C-alpha positions in Angstrom: -0.4 0.0 0.1 1.2 3.5 -0.8 1.4 5.2 2.2 0.5 8.7 1.1 -2.6 7.9 -1.3 -3.5 4.3 0.8 -3.9 2.9 -2.7 -2.8 -0.8 -3.2 -0.7 -1.2 -6.1 -0.4 -4.6 -7.9 2.9 -6.3 -8.7 3.6 -8.2 -11.8 5.8 -11.2 -12.3 7.1 -12.7 -15.1 6.7 -16.9 -16.2 8.8 -17.9 -19.0 8.1 -20.9 -20.7 10.2 -22.5 -23.0 8.7 -25.8 -25.5 8.6 -26.5 -29.4 4.8 -27.0 -28.7 2.8 -27.0 -25.6 -0.4 -26.0 -23.5 0.4 -23.9 -20.2 -2.1 -23.0 -17.5 -1.3 -21.0 -14.5 -3.7 -19.7 -11.4 -3.5 -17.1 -8.7 -6.1 -16.8 -6.5 -9.2 -17.7 -8.5 -7.9 -16.2 -11.5 -6.9 -19.1 -14.5 -5.0 -18.1 -17.4 -4.2 -20.7 -20.5 -1.8 -20.1 -23.4 -0.8 -22.2 -26.4 3.0 -21.9 -26.9 5.2 -22.5 -29.8 8.8 -22.0 -28.9 9.2 -19.5 -26.2 6.9 -16.9 -24.2 6.8 -14.5 -21.5 3.7 -14.4 -19.5 2.8 -11.6 -17.0 0.8 -12.5 -13.6 -0.1 -9.9 -11.4 -0.8 -9.7 -7.4 -0.8 -7.5 -4.4 -0.6 -10.0 -1.7 1.3 -12.9 -1.1 0.0 -15.9 -3.4 0.4 -19.9 -4.2 1.2 -19.7 -8.0 0.3 -22.9 -9.6 1.1 -23.7 -13.3 0.4 -26.6 -15.3 2.4 -27.7 -18.5 0.8 -30.3 -21.3 2.7 -31.5 -23.8 1.6 -33.7 -27.3 5.0 -34.8 -28.1 8.2 -35.8 -25.9 10.1 -32.7 -25.5 12.3 -30.9 -22.9 10.2 -28.0 -21.5 11.7 -24.9 -19.5 9.6 -23.1 -16.8 11.3 -19.9 -15.3 9.2 -17.8 -12.5 10.3 -14.2 -11.3 8.6 -12.3 -9.0 7.9 -8.2 -9.1 11.4 -7.7 -7.3 13.4 -10.1 -10.5 14.1 -12.4 -8.2 14.3 -15.8 -9.7 11.6 -18.2 -7.7 12.1 -21.5 -10.3 14.2 -22.3 -13.2 13.5 -26.1 -13.9 14.0 -28.1 -17.4 12.2 -31.2 -17.5 12.3 -33.9 -19.9 7.9 -35.0 -20.8 7.0 -37.6 -22.5 4.2 -37.1 -25.4 0.4 -36.4 -23.7 2.3 -36.2 -19.7 1.8 -33.1 -18.1 3.7 -31.0 -15.2 1.9 -29.7 -12.2 3.9 -26.7 -10.0 3.4 -24.9 -7.3 5.3 -21.9 -6.1 5.0 -19.6 -3.3 5.2 -16.2 -4.2 5.7 -13.4 -1.4 5.4 -9.3 -1.7 8.3 -9.1 0.6 
């Protein structure tokens, strides 16, 4: 909260998904978003307090998938490279704090 205006400003984090072709979903609070990704994509997510970020990556073919998560302060929360089989999915949960 801004002490002068008493306004709560949202924070923006970034999720980078690297895959040749996959579907990516994330959930923050009760807000879910889905993306069809070809090659790489940076995805912004917003929050105003501590959150649990849930991610799901689905792939139709065998491939390596990288998931990188940064909070609003530029801190790397995760940098994970996974090898997924065709038809597989990977679920991750991350705790993001505003401090």
